[in-house]
Phi, psi and omega in degrees: 000128193288155180290134185293118176270001180059018166269092191289336186293328184260008190239138176260000182273163175257135179204163176301335179278344187288134190257137176280125184287128182288135174273345184288130186272151167273141178288170175307151187296335182254028173247138176222100181243123191277314179228141179236127186232120175281142177241114193240160173213149179294332181209168180284168171087011188254355184090029169314302177297322174295312187294323177296313180296314182299315178306315180301307180303322177292318177296314177310317176291341170282004174092008177272151176271111185256148178214157180233128163255115180278093182268003178276078192297321184275348183218060194277104180244000179305309186300321176298320180303318181257018171071030187261120182234349174282159180276147177289140183253165181184182180225199178288343183249341186202159179243140174254136183290152174279130177256134185284183181308321184262355172111017181273139187270138180219141175226130186213152166302325177304331180271006176239332177295152184293331173229118186289357171267006179287133175290150177264103184243033180286165178282176194291311174306322183292315174305312179285339172293322182292313183300320178293323178293323172306337181267314191269332186258348186266131179271094190279337177076214185274121182225130174271320176231123173247130179256127179251114179285105191271162176294152181297158179076203176250064179300154186272103176227044184284000183275346184254122185282106180266133179277326185202166182231140173241130179262125179253137181217186177219160186287092175219154184306332178281355185309319178295323170294311183293330174292315176307326178290320182291322181292324172294319170306306182299318182295316185296326183276347186068035183245120182298145172267123182283326175163177181260149171228125185262107185272151180061036181295326186194166173236152186256117176306121182294345182264311182254348180084356177303142173268128183247132184268085183301316186259018181098178178290147176290137176234018178297328183289324177292317189291317173316307178306308186302326178264353183068037184245162175268142172267110184289316187199151168238107182265149183269156160296128183227114183287336175298315179293320170305319178292323183290326179293324183289318183266007173077028181236040178294338183293332182267007187264138175256129176214090177311321190294335183271354183297322183297339171292319177294317182306317186296307177307318176298308185297324180289330177267008175286000000 
């Protein structure tokens, strides 16, 4: 066996001296971002983008400079929630995020496509590269809290250095398995989980105010205990919220049930 020269770039062997190359990319030189929180879900359709948007809105209302990086390249719904339809501008060295009515900075592939209804049918490496560029090539300026709308499942966005993760799920029998996948992903990325959010947890009867478990009994508390996690919020099915997301006015929506998410983010990032 040849003597180790400590030049891992030219060596195919695994040894105790071999260093793991970091996949984390540096942000744009004009970006000064204090905390980055990823919002993930084990599958699509559970309201991950809604929780991402509401979290940014809540932190913005508390006086923080918040931003949303839409890393869900094939399902970019963040601009719609904020009513953003203009295109992001840039030059040869940088791209500028689009700012919402209340001052939240947003970057999404839908702000770059010629037509926001065009489908994104790129291959995986290109998708991952686009998410990375939103981190490295966008001049975010000063941001206190950036929320990253991650791809559904355990998508590869390892180039973005996350400080913490919020896991969004729904009241289904598979919740334990789905959360388990998210927990393992977080462990592999060496990123702590801030807590769980159960969306569509219940509906409130408009006549009597009774809580109705539309999708069955919740299993979030048992799941949280199993993995040693906190339940941050149980969000109801709210037609008004759905309507505001559709018409791009989520910034005008008040959701007391979501306030604990902002409380947890604040506490976690102290």
